MARNU-856152 format. One record per atom (N, C-alpha, C): x, z, y; residue in one letter. Coordinates in steps of 0.05 Angstrom, whole numbers, plus 5000, padded with zeros to 4 digits. Layout:
BEGIN
XZYA ...
***
This chain:
BEGIN
793956598790M 793656568761M 794256828747M 792456928731S 792757188718S 794157148691S 795057368680Q 796257368653Q 794357248633Q 791757318634S 789857238614S 788956948617S 789556828641D 788956538644D 790756368626D 793056478619R 794956308605R 794856338574R 793756558564R 793656588535R 791756818529R 790856818504N 789057028495N 790757258484N 790557488497L 792257718490L 790757928473L 788457858463T 786758048450T 788158188427T 789758048411L 791058168388L 793658318396L 794058358421M 796358528429M 795558818425M 795458898399M 794559168391M 796059248366M 795959508361D 796959608335D 794859578314D 795759538289L 793859478267L 791859698264L 792659948269Y 790760168264Y 788360158282Y 788560018305E 786259988322E 784159818308E 785059618293M 783159458278M 782059598254M 783759738239T 782759878215T 780760098223T 781360248244M 779560458253M 776960338264M 777060108278S 774659988289S 772959878266S 774159778245N 772659688221N 771259928209N 772560158208G 771260398198G 768960488216G 769360478242Y 767160558260Y 764760368256Y 765360108253F 763259918248F 761659978223F 763060048202L 761660108177L 760160378178L 761160558196D 759760818199D 757060788213D 756860578229R 754260488241R 752860718256R 754160818277N 752960998296N 753060868324N 751360668329P 751660498353P 751360648379P 750060888379N 749661028404N 751861228410N 753761268392D 755961448397D 757761338419D 758861518435R 760861438455R 763261638454R 765461548464V 767861718464V 769061698492V 770761888498C 772261888524C 775261928517C 776861738526F 779761748523F 781061768550F 783161938552D 784761958576D 787561838572D 788561708593V 791261618594V 792761808613V 794961918603F 796662098620F 799462078609F 801362188625Y 804162198616Y 805162478619Y 807462538607R 808362818605R 810762888622R 812462688629H 814862738644H 815362528665H 816262598689N 816962408709N 819662268701N 819862008705P 822461878698P 824761998715P 827061998703D 829562088716D 829362368727D 827562538715Q 827162808724Q 826462818753Q 824962618762G 824062608790G 821662788795G 820662778820G 818462948828G 815762828825G 815662568819F 813062428818F 813562158805F 811362008800A 811461728791A 809361568807A 809361308803I 807461128817I 805760988796I 803160998799F 801260878781F 801160578786F 801860418767A 801760128770A 800859988744A 799859748747G 798959588724G 795959578721G 794459718738L 791559728735L 790259448736L 791159278755E 789959018757E 790158858732E 792458878718Q 792858738693Q 791058858670Q 790659118671V 788759238652V 785959128656V 785059108681I 782458998687I 782258708678I 784258548684E 784258268675E 784058248644E 785558418631Y 785558418602Y 782758478591Y 781558698602I 778858778593I 776858548597I 776858428621E 774858218626E 775257978609E 777657928599N 778157688583N 778357748553N 777757988545L 777958078518L 775957928500L 776957778481H 775157638462H 776857548438H 775557518415F 776857418391F 776157128387F 778156958387D 777456678382D 777656618352D 777056368345G 776956298316G 779556348302G 781756288315A 784356328302A 784856628298A 783956798316D 784257088312D 782757178287D 780257088285I 778557168263I 779757068236I 780656828236D 781856708212D 784356878204D 786056948223Y 788357108216Y 787557378206Y 785757518218L 784957778209L 783757768181L 782357558175R 781257528148R 783457508127R 785757388134T 787857368114T 789157638107T 788757838124L 789858098118L 788458248096L 785958158090G 784458278068G 783658568072G 783458648097L 782858938104L 780058978115L 778658768123F 776358808140F 773858708128F 771658848132D 768958778122D 768158508135D 767058328120P 766158068131P 764258108155P 762458298153G 760658348175G 762058438201G 764258588198F 765858668221F 767158428234F 768258248217L 769558008228L 767557838242L 765157818232E 763057658246E 762257788272E 762158058272Y 761658208297Y 763758148318Y 766258128310L 768358078329L 768157798342L 766857608328R 766657338338R 765257328365R 763357508369G 761857508394G 762557758411G 764757888405Y 765358148417Y 766058118447Y 765058308463R 765858348490R 765958658495R 767858748511F 768059028518F 765759088537F 764259308532T 761959378548T 762159658560T 764459788557G 764660058566G 765460088596G 766060338604D 766860398631D 769660498632D 771060438654I 773760548659I 773860658688I 774760898690D 775361018716D 778361058718D 779461028742A 782361048744A 783161118773A 785561228775F 786661268802F 787060988814F 786760958840P 787360698853P 790260628847P 790760368842E 793460278837E 795260348861E 797660448855G 799460538876G 799360838882G 797460978869T 797261268873T 799761408863T 800661608879I 802861778869I 801661958848I 802961978824I 801762118802I 803762318791I 802662508774Y 804162728764Y 803462768734Y 805262898719P 804762938691P 802163078684P 801062998661N 798763128648N 796063098662N 795862928682E 793262878694E 792262608685E 789662578680P 788662318670P 788562108692P 790461918691V 790561708711V 788561488705V 787661478681L 785561288673L 783961408650L 781361368652T 779461478631T 777661248622T 777461228596V 775761028583V 773361168571V 770961088578T 768461198567T 766960958555T 766760958528A 765760718515A 764960788486A 764060588472S 763560618443S 766260658429S 766260788406P 768860818392P 770460568388P 769060348381I 770460088377I 771659988403I 769959988425D 771059898451D 773460058459D 773360318457A 775560488466A 778060448448A 777660408422Q 779960388405Q 781460118407Q 779959908411L 781259638411L 783159598434L 782759738456I 784359678480I 786759868483I 787160048465E 789260258470E 791960148475E 793059978458T 795759888461T 796159718486T 794359538491A 794659368515A 794559528541A 792759728542V 792559898566V 795160048570V 796160168549L 798660318551L 801060138558L 801159898546A 803359718551A 803459648581A 801259578593E 801159508621E 801959738639E 800759968634I 801260208651I 804060318648I 804960338623N 807660448618N 809760268631N 809560018628H 811659838640H 811659838670H 809359778682Q 809359748711Q 809660018725Q 808560228715S 808960488727S 811860568727S 813260508705L 816060568703L 817660418723L 817260158726I 818859988744I 818160058773I 815660098779A 814960168806A 816260428815A 816360628796T 817560878802T 820560848806T 821860698789K 824760648792K 825360508818K 823760308824A 824160158849A 823960338873A 822060518873Q 821760698896Q 824160878899Q 825260968877R 827761138878R 829960978892R 830260728883I 832460558895I 831960508924I 829460458932V 828760408960V 829360658976V 828660888966R 829361138981R 832361168985R 833861108964A 836761128965A 837960948986A 836660718991A 837660519010A 837260599039A 835760809045R 835460929071R 834760729093R 832760559087G 831860369107G 833060099105G 835260069089H 836359799085H 834659659064H 834459399067A 832659239050A 833659239021A 831859239002V 832459218974V 830758998962V 831958818947S 830558598934S 830958608903S 829058508889D 829158498860D 830758248851D 832958288837F 834558068827F 834758078796F 832658198783G 833058278755G 832158088733G 830957858740A 829557698719A 831257638695A 833757558699R 835357468677R 836257698658R 835957938668R 836658168651R 834258318641R 831858218648A 829358338638A 829158298608A 827458458595H 827158448566H 825758188556H 824258068573N 823157798567N 821957688593N 820657458591M 819657328616M 817357488628M 815557598612D 813457758623D 814558008637D 816558128625A 817758368637A 818958298664A 820058058666A 821257968692A 819057938713A 816957798706V 814857728726V 813257978734V 812358128714Y 810758368720Y 812458598730Y 814958598722G 816858788733G 817258738762G 817458478771A 817658418799A 815258508814A 812858478802R 810458578815R 810558878819R 811359018799A 811559318800A 813659398821A 815859258821A 818059328840A 817059288868A 815459088874Y 814459038901Y 812559268908Y 810859348890I 809159588895I 810859828901I 813159858887G 814960078892G 816460068918G 816459838932G 817659828958G 819759628963G 820559468943V 822559258949V 821359058968V 823058908983V 821958729003V 821458448991V 822458388968G 822058128956G 823258098929G 823157868917T 824157818891T 825557548890T 827457518871A 828657258866A 827057098846A 825057218833T 823557098812T 821256928823T 821556658821V 819656478835V 816856508824V 816556538797M 813856558786M 812456808797M 813857028800A 812657268812A 811757208840A 813357058855G 812556978882G 809956818882G 809856628863Q 807456458861Q 805056618853Q 805256788833M 802956918821M 801857148839M 803757288853F 802957528868F 803457518898F 804257288907N 804857248936N 806957448946N 808957498929I 811257668937I 813257488951I 814457578973P 816557408986P 818857358967P 819857118966V 822057048948V 824557008965V 826857078953N 829357038967N 831556978948N 833656858958G 835956778942G 837556558955G 840056528947T 841756328961T 843056148940T 845456218933M 847056048915M 848356228894M 849456098873A 851056228853A 853956148856A 855756288842H 858556218843H 859055928834H 857355828816S 857755558806S 857555348829S 855955408849W 855855218872W 858555198885W 859855428890V 862455428903V 864555298885V 864455348859M 866355248841M 866054948836M 863654838841Y 863154558836Y 864754378855Y 864954468880F 866254298901F 869354348900F 870754168913E 873654168912E 874954408925E 873554538944D 874554778956D 872254938967D 872755188974E 870655378982E 869355289009E 871055209028F 869855129054F 867954889050F 868754699034T 866954469029T 864354559018T 864454738999A 861954848987A 860254979008A 861455139025F 859955279047F 858855069066F 860454879073R 859554679093R 857154519082R 857254439056K 855054289044K 852554459044K 852854709038Y 850454879036Y 849254929064Y 851054969084A 850055019111A 848754769122A 849754539116E 848454289125E 845754249112E 845454339087T 842954309073T 840854519082T 841854769086Y 840054989093Y 841155129119Y 840954999142P 842155109166P 840555359176P 838055369170K 836455599178K 836555819157K 837356059165G 837456279146G 839656249126G 841856119133C 844056069114C 845556329107C 845756389081I 847156619070I 849256509050I 851756579053L 853856479037L 855056689018L 855456618992L 856656788972L 859656768974L 860956988981I 863756968989I 865857088970I 865057168946D 866957298928D 867757138904D 867456868906T 868256698883T 871256708878T 872756718900Y 875656718898Y 876856978909Y 877056998936D 878157238948D 876557308973D 875257538972V 873257608993V 874557599021V 876757749024L 877857779051L 879757559060L 881157439041K 883157229048K 881956949049K 879756919034S 878556649032S 875556649040S 873956829027G 871056819031G 870156859059G 871057089071I 870157149099I 871356939119I 873956869117P 874956669136P 873456399134P 872756309110N 871356059107N 868456089116N 867256319113A 864556369123A 864556359154A 866556489166I 866756479195I 867156199205I 868956049191R 869355769199R 866855609197R 865255649176T 862755509173T 860855579196T 860755829203A 858955919225A 859755769251A 862255759257H 863155639282H 863155329282H 864055209260E 864454919260E 862054769250E 860354889234V 858054749223V 855354839235V 854855089235L 852255189243L 851855199273L 853855299287E 853555329316E 853155059330E 854654849323P 854054589335P 851154489329P 849854589308M 847154519302M 845154709316M 846254899332G 844455089345G 843555309327G 844955369305E 844055569286E 846255789283E 845456019273R 847256239268R 847556289238R 849856389230L 850156469202L 848456709197L 846556689179R 844656919174R 846057149160R 847757079140G 848957299125G 851057209105G 852457399094V 854357359072V 853657549050V 854357479025R 853657649002R 856057678984R 856457918973I 858557968953I 857258078928I 858458018906D 857258088880D 859258228862D 861458318873S 863558438856S 865458598874S 867158758861G 869158908875G 868259168887G 869959288903D 869259538917D 867459478940D 864859518936L 862959428956L 863159588982L 863759838980A 863960009004A 866359909021A 868659879008Y 871059799022Y 870759519033Y 869959329016F 869759059025F 867759029048F 865559169047S 863459139068S 864559239095S 866059449095K 867159549120K 869159349132K 870859229115E 872759029124E 871358769133E 869258699118M 867758459125M 866358499152M 865258729156R 863858789182R 865858759205R 868158869201R 870158859223R 870958569229R 871358409208M 872258129212M 869957969224M 867558009216L 865357859227L 864857929256L 865058189262D 864658269290D 866758159308D 869258159299E 871458049315E 871057749320E 869657619302A 869157329305A 866657269321A 865357479332G 862957439348G 860457409331G 860557489306L 858257469288L 857057739282L 856557889303E 855458159300E 852658149287E 851257929289D 848557909278D 848557799250D 850857749239C 851057659211C 850757889192C 848757889175M 848358119157M 850158099132M 850458329119I 852058339095I 850158429072I 850058269051A 848358329028A 850258379004A 849358548986A 850958608962A 849258638937A 850358558915S 849158608889S 851358698870S 850758718844N 852758798823N 852059068811N 850259078792S 849559318776S 849059558794S 847359518814L 846659738832L 844359898822L 844260158831D 841960328827D 841860528849D 840060728847E 839860918869E 842461078874E 843961128852Y 846361288855Y 848661128867Y 849060888858T 851260728869T 850660658899T 848060598905I 847360548933I 847860788950I 847061018941S 847561268956S 850461308961S 852061258940S 854961298943S 856161098963S 855360848962I 856360648981I 855760729009I 853360819014L 852560899041L 853961149050L 854361339031D 855761589038D 858661529046D 859761319035Q 862561239041Q 862761069067Q 860461039081G 860560879105G 860360579101G 859460499077G 859160219071G 857260079091G 857859839099R 856459699120R 854559479108R 853259549087I 851459349074I 848659369086I 847559139093D 844859129105D 842659079085D 843358959062S 841258879043S 842458899015S 840859008996F 841759048969F 840058878950F 841358728932G 839958588911G 840358738885G 838258848874V 838459028850V 837258888826V 838758878805G 837958728781G 837358898757G 839258898738E 838759008711E 837859298712E 838959468729R 838359748729R 835559808741R 834459618755L 831759638765L 829759518745L 830159278736I 828159138720I 827959258692I 830059398683T 829859538657T 829559838660T 829559938685A 829560228689A 831660358671A 834160258673K 836260318654K 836760618649K 836660778670S 837361058667S 835261218651S 832661128651D 830561268636D 828461058630D 828860908608P 827260658604P 824560698590P 823560948587V 820960988574V 819261158592V 816861058599F 815061218616F 813561418600F 812561348577G 811361548559G 808461608563G 806961438576A 804061488577A 802761468550A 800761638545V 799461658519V 796361628524V 794961588502Y 792161528503Y 790861718483Y 789461918493K 788462138476K 785462178479K 784162228456L 781362288456L 780762558470L 778862558488A 778162798503A 775362898497A 773562728489A 770862818484A 769362608467A 767362698452V 765662528436V 762762588443V 761162378446E 758262408452E 756662318428E 754962498418R 753062438397R 750362548405R 748362378402G 745662468409G 745362548438G 746962428455G 746762488484G 748262728493G 749562878475A 751063118482A 754063068478A 755663148499W 758563108497W 759863358486W 761663318467T 763263538456T 766163498463T 767463688477P 770263658484P 772063668459P 774163518459K 776063508437K 778863568448K 780363718432I 783063798440I 785063738417I 787363638424K 789563598405K 791363838407K 791763968384I 793564208383I 796164128370I 798364238380S 800964168370S 802764408370S 804664418352A 806664628353A 808464598378A 808464358389T 809864308414T 807864348437T 808264558453V 806264638472V 805564408491V 807564258500E 806964048519E 805163828508E 804863818482K 803163608469K 800263698465K 799663938473I 796864028473I 795463888496I 793163758491T 791863598511T 789863758528T 789163638550N 786963748567N 784363628558N 782563788547P 780163668534P 777863618553P 775863478543G 773363458556G 773163258578G 770663228588L 770063058611L 770963218636L 772363078653K 773663218675K 773763048700K 774363178722R 774863048748R 777663148757R 778962988774V 781563058784V 781463028815V 782363228829F 782363228858F 785263268868F 785863148890R 788363208904R 787563388928R 788863628929V 788163828949V 790163818972V 789163808996F 790863779020F 790664029037F 792964119048G 792864339067G 792164239095G 791964429114P 791264349141P 793164149154P 795664139144D 797563949155D 797363669142D 795563629124G 795163379111G 796963329087G 798663519080K 800463499057K 798963589032K 799563439010A 798363498984A 799563758973A 797863958969R 798864218959R 798864228929R 796964088916A 796664098887A 794663888878A 794563838853D 792263688841D 790663888824D 788063848822L 786264038810L 784463898790L 784363998766I 782563898745I 780064078744I 777763958743T 775264108741T 773563988719T 771464128711L 769464008693L 768063778707L 767163588692R 765863348703R 763563418721R 761963618714D 759463678729D 759863908749D 762263998754E 762764208774E 762464088802E 761564258820R 761464178849R 762864388864R 764964308879L 766664498893L 766064478923L 766064698937D 765664708966D 768164798979D 769664608990F 772264669003F 771964779031F 769464809040T 769064949066T 769465249062T 769665339037K 770065619031K 772565629013K 773765869010P 776065888991P 775165798963P 776865648950V 776265538923V 778265668904V 777365818885R 779065938865R 780165728846R 782665778837Y 783865598817Y 785665768799Y 786365648777V 788065778757V 790565598755V 792865728758D 795465598751D 795765628721D 795565418704P 795665458675P 798365568665P 800465548682L 803065658674L 803265958681L 801566048699K 801466328707K 798566418711K 796966418690P 794066458693P 793266728702P 795066918701W 794467198710W 794267218740W 795267028755R 795267048784R 792466978795R 791567118815N 788967058828N 789566898853N 788866638852R 789666458873R 787166298883R 787266218909S 785066058920S 786265858940S 784965628942F 785565428963F 783865508987F 785165549010E 783865619034E 784565419056E 782565359073D 782865169095D 783964899084D 782964819062C 783864569049C 781664359047C 782464119043T 780663899037T 781463779010T 779763608998A 780463498972A 779363208971A 780863048956R 780062768951R 779962718921R 777662628911E 777562568882E 779262328877E 780762338855L 782762128850L 781761898833L 780161948813Q 779061728797Q 776761588811Q 776761328810V 774561168821V 773860958799V 771460838801P 770660648781P 772460398782P 773360308758A 774960068756A 773459858739A 772059948718I 770459768701I 767759908697I 765659748699R 762959848693R 761559648675R 760859738651G 759559548632G 761259318625G 763859358625G 765659138617G 766458948640G 765358998664K 765958828687K 767358978709K 769058828723R 770458948746R 768559078765R 769259318774A 767459478791A 767959428821A 770159308828S 770759248856S 772659008858S 772958898881D 774658668885D 777558738881D 779158548872P 782058598869P 783258678896P 785358858894V 786658948918V 789258788922V 789758688946D 792158528951D 794658708946D 796658588934I 799058738927I 800358868951I 800258738974S 801458848998S 799959099007S 797359119002Q 795859359008Q 796559578989Q 797059518964I 797959718944I 800659828953I 802459648960R 805059728969R 804959908994R 803259839013D 802860009037D 801660279030D 799860279011Y 798660539002Y 800760728991Y 802660618975V 804860788965V 806460898989V 807160729008R 808760819031R 807261029047R 804660989052R 803161189068R 803161459054R 802761459028Q 802661719014Q 805361869016Q 807561719012L 810161849013L 810861939041L 809861799061T 810461869089T 808662099098T 806062089092D 804162269104D 803262499086D 803262459060E 801962649042E 803762809024E 805862679014I 807562798993I 809862939006I 810363188998W 812563349009W 815163209005W 816963219025Q 819663109022Q 821063259000Q 820463508995E 821763658974E 821163548946E 818963408943E 818263278918E 819763018915E 820962918936Q 822262658936Q 825262678933Q 826262918929R 829162948924R 829862828897R 832362728895F 833262628870F 834162858852F 835263068863E 836263298848E 834363538851E 833463648829N 831763888829N 829463868848N 827763658846P 825463638864P 823463858859P 821963918880H 819764108877H 817763998858H 816764168840Q 814764078820Q 811964108830Q 810563898832H 807763888841H 806064048821H 804164208832H 802464368814H 800064218805H 799364248779L 796864148768L 795264388760L 793364468777D 791764708772D 789164638760D 787664848752M 785064808739M 783064988752M 780564898753S 778365078762S 778065298740S 777165538748P 776765748728P 774965658705P 772865508711D 770965428689D 772365228670D 773965048682Y 775364858664Y 777465008647Y 778965188659Y 780965338644Y 779665498622Y 777465628628D 776065788607D 775165608584D 774065368591M 773265188570M 775565108552M 777865048564K 780164968549K 781165198531K 781265438542M 782265668526M 780365728503M 777765708509T 775765758487T 776065558465T 776265308472L 776665098452L 779265138437L 781365198451L 783965238438L 783865468418L 782465688426N 782265918408N 780565848384N 778365698388E 776665628366E 778165448346E 779565248356E 780965058338E 783265198324E 784565388338S 786865518325S 785965698302S 783465788302R 782565968280R 781865808256R 781265548259D 780365388236D 782665338216D 
***
């Protein structure tokens, strides 16, 4: 079940998208087209990269985009729109094209991860919804991957639904977190919608409901003998919780031919408790009993616990994952890059007193360039109609140091944008979420430098330009600056 199967999201837009579209309608240039790029300017948490996520929901939104009668009636009450425009919306469908990086691609600032080529009305109406999907899921996927890296091979699960900003944020945040590398989610709807493994056991209220802790554990073990995990910090972890869990393993589960799968703690000094718990479990012959932990975890607390010798096998991460608490804004933007009139495309550039807000204009292509070792050396922006021959040295310009004479030698390249929407319709079959997740893992293992994956002072990936593209941008910048 997709997001759009449940409700019409067409009016999930800023008002200016409607006022501008009304103006385009009245201007009546039906053959004009525009090109908008989606890109972001900074990696979250000062990291070395981000993960592109949310594309599937963008495609679902585009395919289901329509104005129903209630939408038209509401827009009419605003008193802003031409009656002919409102009638046009009654039969509206998006008919443009979208190219995008495959979902799960490792991405870097200032490169167009998604490009819309369409009529001015088509391109304008979708701006907010496209950004909302990509900003949210790319942020959570990136945060999840940081936490997974910090866990150093120990399992990480999403426990964040109750602390998410709303129900959609919980469900689609779980999707993004799975793309980022978590092994599962506690959110049942996300499991249903996206086939993500679901996990969870009990709350403290289960233990408190019964007359004593052992009775609570016994009842739970009898109900769920396979894969039984007990929450042991309701009263006293070491004096009560672990002894009662051991007793349950020996007196309840073992006579049934089952083993205690694990114990979980949700409070206290997780590093200290886990070491003591491991010792007590091992002494009781429960070496195979895993230890799980939760409680306001993130990449930094997990790293600290493991650095202290903590014996935790599995981490449940909630609020700091699902809200990306340390850096909660991804910052992707949607900027005009070119306008087509009479069949000719004119590049457009946004100039700002803030240098980082100057855009990369025009129709373009983006390549990831790989060295002989298969590692990504840089990303490269070229003009849309350029053809590069990587069997020979390929000159490029570093826009931060344009005076240097540099070439890619003995390299290969992969174009990053692929068709996502053609004529308003999906251009390829949906990709299974597990495949997207595996794609992220393969890139980080095989293609992306470990130096870019550091938490502190990561290597900055280069975004270079072909000489022709760089010259076009500088010419346009100089022309616009003189006006």
